[in-house]
C-alpha positions, -999 to +999 in steps of 0.1 A: +127+312+248+091+311+248+070+328+279+056+306+305+017+309+302+016+299+338+037+332+348+006+354+346-010+337+373+022+337+394+021+374+395-017+380+393-050+369+412-086+372+404-103+399+425-137+402+406-156+392+377-191+396+358-196+361+368-194+366+406-209+405+403-235+413+428-250+448+432-280+455+458-303+481+451-303+506+480-328+532+491-297+556+493-288+568+460-248+579+455-233+574+422-201+556+424-184+576+394-189+614+403-200+612+439-235+630+435-264+619+455-301+614+442-307+651+457-282+660+431-288+640+402-311+611+391-313+573+387-339+566+363-318+547+337-312+507+340-275+507+335-252+475+328-222+461+340-212+451+304-223+474+274-254+455+256-234+460+223-211+431+229-240+412+242-271+406+256-267+402+293-288+411+323-262+424+348-277+457+362-258+481+385-274+506+408-245+530+414-247+548+383-266+580+378-284+591+347-255+619+337-227+594+338-247+568+320-249+595+291-213+603+294-204+565+291-228+560+262-208+585+245-175+565+253-193+534+238-201+551+207-163+549+198-159+516+212-189+504+190-171+514+157-142+499+170-153+465+176-180+466+148-165+442+122-163+413+148-198+418+162-211+416+128-195+387+118-196+364+148-233+377+150-237+392+183-268+405+193-269+437+212-301+455+227-323+448+199-304+427+169-273+420+151-260+451+140-249+457+100-214+472+095-213+498+070-178+510+060-169+547+056-170+558+022-142+573-001-146+610-007-181+607+004-192+582-024-217+559-014-204+538-043-174+528-023-193+517+007-188+480+018-219+466+038-218+433+059-252+418+074-253+387+096-285+370+086-303+337+098-283+303+103-250+323+106-252+332+070-237+369+057-244+388+032-214+411+021-215+440-004-185+451-015-182+481-040-144+493-042-121+465-057-095+474-034-115+463-003-109+427-010-086+399-019-103+364-034-087+331-037-113+308-049-095+278-054-084+276-016-117+293-007-101+324+015-103+359+010-096+392+029-117+421+038-109+454+042-131+472+068-129+507+064-142+519+101-159+550+102-142+579+126-138+570+164-116+583+194-093+557+209-092+575+242-128+569+245-123+530+237-099+532+268-123+547+291-153+524+280-125+496+291-119+515+320-152+520+331-158+484+335-127+477+354-136+503+378-171+488+380-153+455+390-133+471+417-140+461+452-156+492+468-130+491+495-105+502+470-127+531+457-109+556+481-076+547+464-084+555+429-104+585+433-081+602+403-094+575+382-130+579+387-126+616+381-106+616+353-130+591+336-159+613+343-142+643+331-137+661+365-099+657+362-081+667+327-050+643+331-041+613+346-010+589+339-021+556+325-006+529+302-020+535+272-014+500+253-044+477+248-037+443+237-064+424+218-065+384+207-087+372+184-099+335+189-097+313+159-117+285+170-141+299+195-165+327+201-184+336+233-218+329+235-219+357+263-199+385+272-176+384+304-151+403+321-123+398+347-104+421+370-071+406+381-046+420+409-008+417+412-001+397+442+031+421+444+033+455+425+071+454+433+096+427+428+136+438+430+139+463+403+106+457+386+073+468+390+037+456+378+007+471+369-018+469+397-048+458+377-055+442+346-092+442+331-100+410+307-128+415+285-143+385+263-169+388+238-176+377+200-143+360+192-123+387+208-101+391+242-090+425+253-069+433+279-058+467+294-040+481+324-059+504+346-041+534+362-020+529+391-041+537+425-032+566+443-013+554+470+011+538+445+015+569+423+032+586+453+061+562+453+090+567+432+096+546+402+121+560+382+145+529+393+123+504+383+116+486+351+076+483+345+073+447+336+039+443+316+026+403+320+001+396+296-029+375+303-021+342+280-055+347+260-047+316+238-059+293+266-096+298+250-090+287+221-079+249+209-043+254+200-011+237+208+019+256+226+041+254+197+016+276+176+020+312+170-009+334+186-010+367+175-016+396+199-025+431+186-008+460+207-030+493+204-024+528+218-056+541+230-040+573+241-051+595+212-073+618+219-085+631+185-110+613+160-090+589+134-103+563+109-087+528+104-088+501+079-091+467+093-081+436+073-100+402+082-088+371+067-112+342+067-121+308+049-155+297+033-169+264+028-200+276+006-205+311-007-225+324-039-197+347-052-204+378-075-171+394-075-144+391-097-111+373-086-083+396-091-053+388-112-021+381-097 
C-alpha cells in the first residue's frame, strides 16, 4: 500500500520559514546560540539565516556573535563538500561565483582528479581523467559520473542543518531547547538525536533561491506512537533535505520506552511534476559520524548536445 502524501500535513503544521522570517536589529546584543552579551563577545559580522553557499540571499540575523559565526562556518565547510556536486551542476551562485567542483585524487595523483566547471548559458565543462569515474552511452545520450568528494564530517553537516532549524524556532520555545543550543555550540558534549537525514533530488525542477521551513508536530504522542517534535525542510539547487531536530528538554523527561518512534517524511515530490504512480527516490543518510569520511557519489543524467572527448567503454 502506498503512503498517503497528505499524511504529513495531518501530523505536522508549519511554524516558521525563511520566507516569513523577521529579526529586528536591537541595541542590546545577546547571542541566541551561546547566551553571551556584547560585553562578553563581539557582533561585527553580517550573519545569514541560510548559508550563502546554497545560494545568494539577503536574510540577515542579528542574534549571532562572531565566535558562533566562526564555529558555524567550520560546520559549513563539511556541508559545502557534501553538496558541492549539485551546486556546481545546477549553477548555484554563492557569495562570489558558482564554485568549481574538484574531486579528491587517488593516491595523491593529480592526473586522477575530476573537475567540473559551470559556464555561461548553463554549459558545463567537465574534465575526467580516471576511466573509472564515468560511464557513457552516446546512443542514448546518457552518462553517469562518479564524484569523489573530498573528506568531510557528517555530524558537521547535521549541525549546519540544526543551526538553521534552531534559527527558525520561535523564540518562545528557546527555553525548552537549551540543550540543543548548548550541543550545537560545543558547550555540551552529548545529545540524543535522530541521526538520519533524508534527501530528495528533483528531476524536473530546481530552486532559484534557497528556502527553509520548520514544521512542528500537532501531537507528539498518538496512542503507542511518538513523533519527532520538529522537522526542518531545506530547499536549494534541485535538492530537498529534511532532518529531525532533537526532542525539546520538556519531552525528554517523558518515558518513551513503550512507544514506537514514527518518522513521517515531508512529501518532497510535490515540488516536482510527477504522477502519483511514479517511484520517488528518497535517500537516507546517517549524519551521526563524528570522524572525517570520503564518499563516491554517482549522478546519472542525459544530454542533448555535447562535445565528447572521452571514449565510450566497451560493455
